[in-house]
N, C-alpha and C positions, 0 to 999 in steps of 0.2 A: 922054914926060916926066911927064904927069899920072898915068899908071898907076904909075910908079915912086914918086912922092911919096905916093900913096894907100897903097901897100904899106908904106912906111916908117912912116906914121902908125899903121897897124894893128899893126905890130910893136911900136912904142913903147907902145901901150895894153895889149898882151898880156903883155909882160914883167913889169910891176908886178903884174898879176893872178896870174901863176904864182908870182912871188916871195912875194906875200902868202899864197897857198895853202900854199906850202912852210913859211912861217913859222908859220902857224896849226897845221899838222899837227905841226911840231916842238914847239910849245908845248902841245899836247894839247887845243886848243880844238875840234878835229874828232874825233868818235867814229867809229872805223872798225870793221868787223866783226872780232871777235877771231879769232885763228888757230885756236882750238878752243873748242867750246861745252861743255866738260866741267865737272863739279862737283868739289869737293874742299875739304878732305879729308873722306873718308867715315869713319863710325864704326859700330861693331857692338855690339849687346847681344843675348845669347842667353838665352832663358828655357827651358832644358831641364827636363824632369820630374825629380823627385828619384828616382823609382822607376818601373820598368816590370816587367811580369809575364813570367816565363819561360813560353814556349809560349802566352802570351796575345796579345790583339789589340794593334795599334799604339796609341801614345799621341801625341796631337797637341800641338805647341808652336810657338812663333814665334821668329823672329830679326828684330830691328829694325835696319835699316840707315838711318842718318841721313845726309842730303845737304843741307848748308847752302847749296849753290849755287842758282842759278836756272835751271839746265839739267839735263835728264835725263842719266843715266849708265848705260851698259850694262855689266853684270857677270855673272859666273858664280860659283857657290859650289862650292868644293872641300871635300868632306866625307869624314871618316874616322872609323871606330869601332874601338877596340882592345879585345880580350878575351883572357883567358888561353888558352894552347894547348889543343887538344882540342875545339874547336867543331865541330859536325857541319855537313854541307851545309845550306844554306838556314837558317842559324841566325839571321840578322838580316835585317830589311827596313827600307827607308828611302824615303819618298815626299816630294814637295813639291807645293804647291798651284799649279795652273795657273789664274791669274786670268782668262785669256781664255776658256778652255773651262769653267771652274767645276768642275773635277774634280781628280784627283790624277795626277801623273806619277811613275813609279817611277825611282829612281836605280839604275842598273845597278852593283851593287857587285862589285868584284873583290877576291878574298882572296889574301893572301900572308903567309908566316910570317916573323917577325922574332924571333930568339932564342926566348924562351919565350912569345910572344904571337902572335895572329893579327890582322892589320889588314885591315879591309874598307874600301875607298875607292871614291869615285865623284864625278861632277860633274853639276851641273844644266845645263839649257839656259840660253840668254840670259835674264837678268832685267833689266828697266829700272827703275832707281831714280829716281823723279821728284823734282823739287825739294822739299825738306823731308823726304824719306825715305819709307820704307814698311816694312810688316811682311811678312815671307816666312813662309808657313805650311809646317811640316814635320811629319812623324809618323814615329816610330821604334818598331819592334817586334822581339821575339825569338821568332818563330814556332816555332823548333826543328823545322823540317821544313815539309811542305806539308799542305794540308787532307786529312784521313784518311790521312796518311802521316807521322805524327809520328816524330821521331828518338828511338830508344830508348837511344842511347849518346851520350856527350859532353854538353856544356852550354856556357853562356856565363856571364860574370860570376864572382863575385858583384858586380863593379864593372866598368862600361864607361867608357872614356875617349873622349869625343866632341869632335872638333875641326872647326872651320869656318874657312876662309880665303876672303876676298873677292878675286877676281881680275878684272882688266879683260877685257871680252869680246873686245876687239881685242888681239892679242898685242903689237902695237907701242905699245900705250898702257896700261901697267900702272897699278894703283892705288897712288898714292904719298901718304903713307907706307903700307906694307902694313897690312892690317886682318885680324885673326884672333882666335879665342877658343877656350878649352879648358875643358870641364866634365866632371865625373864623374857617372855615373848608376848607381844600384844596381839589381840584378836580384833580385826576390823571386818566390816561387812560391805558387800556391794550394795548400791542404792541407786534409785532413779529420782530425779527432781524435775519440776516444771518451772520454766522461766518466762517472765513477762506475759502472764496470762491476762487478757483484757478483763475488766471488771464487769462489763455488761454484754449481753447478746440479745438479739431480737428474735423472738419466737417466729419461726417461719421466714427469717431473714438470712442475711449473709453469714457465713461461718466466721468464727474467731480463730486466729492463728497464734501459736506459741511454740516454744522448744521443749522437748523432753530429753533430758540428759541422763544417760546410763553411765555411772562411774564405778570402776573397780580399782580402789586404791591399794590393793594387796598384790603380792606375788603369786597368789593362788589363781589357777584357771577355773572358770565356772562352766559347767555343762548342765544339761537338763534344767535350763533356766527359762523362767517366764517373766518377761518385762511387760507389766500390765498397767493399763490406765482404766480406772473405774469411772463411769459416767452414768447419768440418768438414762433410763431405757428409751427415752424419746430422742436421744442424741445420735448423731451420725459422726463417726470418727474416721478421719482419713490421714494417711501418711504420705509425705512426698518422697519419691524415689530419687536416686542419683541423677536420673535423666529429667527431673523436673515434673514428672507426671504424678498425679495423686491417685492413691489406691484406697478404696473404702475397705475397712476392716470388719470382719463379721463380729457381731455381738455375741458374747458367751454369757449365758445366764444360768443361774441355779435357783432352786426354790428358796434356799436359805438366804440368798443375797438379793435385796431389792434392786441395786444398781446392776448394770451390765459391765462385764470386763472385756477389754479390747487388748489383744496381744500385739504390741508394737513391733515385735520381731518374730512373731510366730511362736508356737509351742516348742519346747526342747531346744531353745537357742543356746548360745554360748557367749562368753565374754573373756577376752584375753587378759593376762596379768597386766596390771598398771595401765589400764585402758580407759578412754573417755570417748563415748559415742553420742552424738547429738542428732536427733531426728526432728524434722519440722512436722508439726501436727496441726490439723484444723478440725474444729468441732462445730457442728450446726445443730439446731433444735427445731423440731417440727412445729407447725402452727398450733397444735393441740397440747404443747408442753405447758404444764401449769406455771403461771407466772410466779416470780419470787426467786429466792436463793436456791442454787443448785451447787453441787460439789464435784470437783475433779480431783481424784485421789490416785497417786501412783504407788504401786507395790511391786516387789520382786518376790517370786516364788522359786525355790530350788528343790529339785527332786519331787515334783508333783506326782501324785499317784496316777497311774494310768486310768483314764476314764473318769477321774475325779478332779476337775479343775479347781484351782485355788486351794488345794490341800497339799501342804508341804512345809518346808522351812520358810517362814514368811518374814519379810522385812519391808516395812512401809515407811514412807517419808511424808512430811506435811504437804497437804494439797493446796488447792486454791478454791475460793468461793466466787461464783459468777452469778450475777443477777439477770434473770430472764425477764425481759420487758416486752410490752406490747408494741406493735408498730406505731410510729409517730402519727398522731391524728392529722389530717389535712388542715391547712390554715383556713379560717372562715373567709368567705368571699364578701366584698363590700356590699352593704345593703343599699337598695334604692331609697332616695330621700322620701320621707313621708309626704303625702299630698297635702297641700295647703287647706286649712279649714274653710269650709264653705261659709259665705257671709250669712249672718243670721237673717231669718225671714223678717222683713220689715212690715209690721202691721200698721193699720191706720191710726192705732193709738200711739205710735211712736213718732215723734216729730222729726222732720228731715233736718239735715244740717242747714244752719242759717247762712252759711257762706261756703263757697268752694275753697279748698286748700290750695294755696299758691305753691308753685314749685319751690322746694327748699324750705318751706315753712313747716312749723311743727304741726302736731295733730290739731284738728279743729276743736275749738273750745265749746263745750256744751254747758248748759245750766247745771248747777250742782245737784238740783233735785230731780232733774230729768232722767239721768242715766246712772246706774250703779255699775262700776267697772268690775269685771271678773278677771282673775289671774289667768294668763294664757296657759293652755294645756301643753306644757313642754314635756316631751317624752323623757323619762328617766334614763340615764345612761345604763347600758347593759354591760355586764362584765363578761369578757370572753374567757372561757376556761383555758388555763395555761397548759400547753402540751407537756407530756411526761418526757422531758428532755434530760438525759443524764448530765450530771455536773462533773467536770473533770476534777480528779483528785490531785494531790500534790505530786504523786508519783507518775502522773501521766495517764492513769487509768480513770475510773469513774467512781465517785464516792457513792457507795451503795446506800448509805444512810440518807444522804441528801436526796438521792433518787427516790427512796421510799417516802421521804417527806413530801417531795413534789407529787408523788402519786396520790398521797393523802389530800394535798391541796387541790389536785385535779378533781378528786371525788367531791370535795366541798364545792369547787367551782362548778361542777356539773349541776348543782342545785341552784345556780345563778339564774336560771329561768324564772325562779320565784321573784327575783328582783325585777325582771321584765314585767311580771304580772303586777308588781307594786307600782311601777310607772304607769301601767295601763289603768290601774285603779285610781291613781292620782289624777290622771287626765279626765277620766269619767267624772270624778268628783268635781273637778273644775268646771266641766260642762254643766253639771247639775247646779253648781253654784251660780253660773251665769244665767241659767233659766230662772232660778229663784229670784235673782236680782231684777230681771225684766218684769216678772210678775209683780214684784213689789212696786215698781214704778207705775204700772198700770193702775194699781189700787190707789196710789196717791193721786193721780189725775182725776180719777172718778170722784174722789172725795172733794177735790177743788171744784170740779164742775158742779157738784151738788151744792 
């Protein structure tokens, strides 16, 4: 009986305690462990670069994921890049920072075609977003091939569409509401240009000078770079160093390319982001260079193949035309005056002058029937061929078209010796005419005498 009473008393004490606990839980006075320790809602801010360089190095940027909760959240980033159709293999690269290892992890990009565009997409590994949020480091590049194997065909851009979507690492626990961002990124290229190239150069004469400018307008660093000037194989190309001395550059030729290429900075050079480098260049042509128009063309090659010059990702700029002219002909020297014509032989049949000429008087008067006057044999004026002198153009250079026209005139003038012969023939005709007039006077006298 005592045992039964003790059990009843314990039961009566337990029931109020259980009821009180249930009431406290129902009223929220007891804090229980939540069903999940996830944060939310997340937010995303992407700081993509405005520009990247075609065939240049990757450009780093950040994506800020904000987490207002007090618990960490596991996510992955789904990333995609769209570019117009025609992109070559290995056209784009994308990496994200591994904070644990302190390095970079590559995002394996898979390419597929959609209508008139190519979409490269990939996913990061798990990223933990701590309370308050974090910055995720990424870098995007457009290598246009692989090191020393640059793609020569196709391209990317000029505008890329970059998309980011934040997904829950656990498939059964998505990010709600969905978080995504879309940005556009321009693609620009490194280039070289020629400034103030003279319009003419003399074969075998002094060199012409001008500036070659290498400009990198992008935040991408360039390596494995070839800054090349193409010129005729008869050309000699020199670059002025910082100390003012000139260095002749070796000519690099291939069977497929008639001109020669001259590396202004050597092979496998580099260019820093947002840089502008100017080199002073001078070019001369040997005396056996064919006369006429020749071209100077600047090109940039990235990731040239080893042992295969001028094969890689290629970007060329408008060049300059130069007219190769012959040396200026020396001016003709003054000719000696022609000797005075000898007096005609006076025969016994020709009467002498009836009176001597007084000083200052006119020519002696002769009988009209006695002498037939012949025109003096005046030599015809000779035309001197004009020298092939370049004509300055409005921009301070030389007008190649005018120079070519002068060259044609000079060729025509070179046949001006025929006009000298015409003068000679006219003088000879005048002499013959004088002889004929004298013979006619003799015949008339003999008839009078008879």
